[in-house]
N, C-alpha and C positions, 0 to 999 in steps of 0.2 A: 535138748539143746541147751546144754549149760555152757556161759561164759560168762567172763566179767560184767561189772555193773554197766549198763550202758545211760550215761548220760542224756535224758530228752534236749532236742535241739527246738529251740523258740522258733527258727525261720524254717520247719519241716511241718511247725504243728503238731508237735509228737506229745500226745496226752494215751499212755498204753493202760489198756486195761489188765484189773486187777484182782475183780471181783468173781471168784470158782463161779460162784451161783449165778450172776449174770451172764458169763461165758457159756456154761454150761444150758442157759435159758434160750440164748442167742444160737445155740449150733442145734438147739432143739427145733427153732422157728425154722430155719435154712433146712434142717432135715438133707444132711448130704446122702448120698446112697453110692454105694461101692460102682468104681468106675466111671463116672460120671467125669464130666468135662467141665470143671470150677476153675476159675480165678477169683486169685483174694488181690485186692488192691490194699499194698500199706499195710503188709504183715507185722512190722513192727518187732517186738520180743516174742512172736509166736504163740502169742494166748488162744487166737482162735484156730492158728494155724494149725496146732499140734493136733487138738481136738480134732479138726475137718479133716485133716490127713488119715489119724486113723483111719474115721470112716471112710474117706473116700481111696484110699491107697495111693491115690497119687494126687497133686495138687501144684496150678502153677501159679506165682507169687509173681506181684510186682511191685517193687521198693528201690526207693531214689535214695536214701540214704548206704553209702557205702558201706559204713562200718556193720551195719546191720545183713545187707547183702549177703556180706563175707561170710557172718554168723551161719545166714539160713543155707547159703551152698554145704553146711557141712551135714544136712539131714538129705539123704540118698534119696528120699522121694518125694522130694521136692526140685521143680524147672524155676529158677531163680531169673528174673527178669529184671536187670539192673535200669530203671530208665523211671523220668518223667513218666507219669501214665498219660498225661497229655499228650505225649508223643506217640505212642502207642497206637499202632494201626489194629485193630480188635477184630478186622476180616482177616489180615494175615496170621493171626496168631491164633483165630480159629481154623487156619486151613495148616495151621503146623503143626495145632492137637489133634488135626485128623478129624474136627469136630461138627459136626452141624449147626449146634446149639451150644452156645457157653452159659455155665450158669456164673454170674457174677458176686461177688461181697465184698464188704472191707470195712473197717471204722477210718471213714477217712478224713481227711488232713480239714479242717473246720475251717481255715484261710482259703482253700479252695476247693470245697464241696461243689458249689454251683458250676463253676468250669469245667468239672469232671464231670456231671451228670450232663451238661450239653454236649459234650465230647462223646458220650456213649452212645447219642441219640441217633445218628447215622447210622449205629450198628447195631439198632434193635430188632431186626430182622433175625439176626446171629444171636437174641437172647433169650434164652429159657426164661429167664428171672434173676433180679436183683433185689438183693438184702444189704443195706447199707447202715452204720453210725452214722447220725450226723445231730448237729444241731437243731434241738427239737424246736427251735423256732423257722426252720429250713423247712422241715418234714411238713410243718402247720403251713408253709406257704407253697408248698408240692398237692396239699390234699384239700386245699381253701376252698369252697363254696363262694361264687358270685354273692355281691353286697357286701363283703364282709372285709376290711380291714387287711388281712392275708393274701387277699387275692390279685396277681399280678401275672405279670410277662410268666412268673416259673409253674404258676398253676394251670396257665393254657397252654402253654409249650411241651408239659410233660403228660397232661392231663388227655391232651390229643393222644399220645401215644402208650400209655401204661395205665393200669389198672393200681390203686396204690393205696396203701392202708398203714396206719402206726398200728406198728404188732409190739412193743418193747418200751417201755418207759426206762430210761439207766440213770441215774441220779450221780453227781459231780463224783461224789466218793467212791465210786466205783473205779475211778482214773488213777493213775498215778503219772506225773501230778494231776491234783483234780483240775479240769478245766471252771472257767466261770461261769458257765452256761448248764441249762439243762440237757441232756440226750436222749436220744431214744432210735429206734430202729425200726426201717421203715420197709416196705415189700412192694417190690415194683415188678408187675406183669403185664409183658407186653400186650396191647391189644393188636390182636391177628387179622380185625375188620376195622382197622383205622382209615378215614378218609385219606385217598393219598394224594398229597399234597407236597409242595415245595418248600422244604426246610426254612432254609434265608428267605423266602417270600413269607411266609408266616409269620418266623422270629419278627423280621423288618416292620410287618404290619401289627404285630401286640407291639413291639417297642413304641413305635411313634402313640398307640392309643393311650399307654399307661405313663408318657413321656411327662404328663402334664395331669396327674390323675384328679386334681380336687374340679377340675376345669371340665365343662362339657365338652364331647365330641369334636363338635362342630370347630372347633377348635383347635385341635390336635389331627384326629381321624380322617373327620369330614374334608380340611383343608388340601390334607396327604391325598385323599381319594380323587377330590378334584381337579389338584394337579397331575394324576395318572388318568384322566380324563373317564373315570368309572360315573358312568348313570344308572347305573342298577338302583335298588332301594334298600337302604338301611338308615336306621333311628340313630342319629347322632346328637339328638337332645337327651344324650343319657352321659354318664361318666362312665369311663373305662371298668370299673368295679362292677357295674351292675349289667354288663354284657355277658351272657353263659358263654362257656367252653363250643358249643357247637353251632353258635351264632360267628364267632369268629372266624371257624372252619368252613361254615359256607360261603363267610364272605370272603375269605381266601379263596377260594373256588371259581366264584364268580368273576373276582377281580381277575385269575388268574385266565379263565375262558374268553371274558372282555378282550383283555390284553393279547390274543393268541391269534394271527393272521389267519384268515381261511384260505385254505387252500383250494387254486385253481378251478380243482375240479369239483370242489365243494360251492364254490362262488358260482357256476356252470348248473348247478343241481338247483339254487336257489332261484336262478333267472326261469330255467325252466317250471317250477315248480310257480 
């Protein structure tokens, strides 16, 4: 894929990997196998794309930059989707690839990395695993434990559906141009035993909880639960960061059950009992 020099575009948050040893380490961490259905987000100048497709035989890439997409189309073993990844329906994409599960990888644009992670969340049942290059600070938030400064809404929402680990540190000088932050690669494995919850309902609950993280939850989540007529037990004499992920999940489930109208048949059975 040899072409003329591409000038990185700030509006796309473009920082291209240029360190061969780091590229090799990332590909080794991903461990692509021939024939696997893999999607790369933001292939850019194909630093990861080339070694990935060499191992896979075929690769689907999603690229927003029109010029880069045109370059990538010159590679016979690439399926190029020229689109904003936030508009891509990964269920339809998996169907078009005749894949039951997708492996998703990418050096994500740091300015929209969190929206991309949330965009992928509804498709988690179709995901085999995800490996992403991200700002290290974002990964710290993703894997953060309760009672730490990094623990927040992103921690709760992603730990609900994924087991995650930071697998590789990547210094700024590995990129062209170098970003002003440290980077890292995260591995995300979907939890097949995750509690069945409404994502939007959980997201709203957690967002309320962390809306004023320095205050006790009785000022935020407590008032919100009261407004939703929730009469269950939940200790609101804590700050949001002190509540473990599992407690947020159980609260979301209890709230959903409390707000679900009983069927007439269930009501009749309750009377008989």
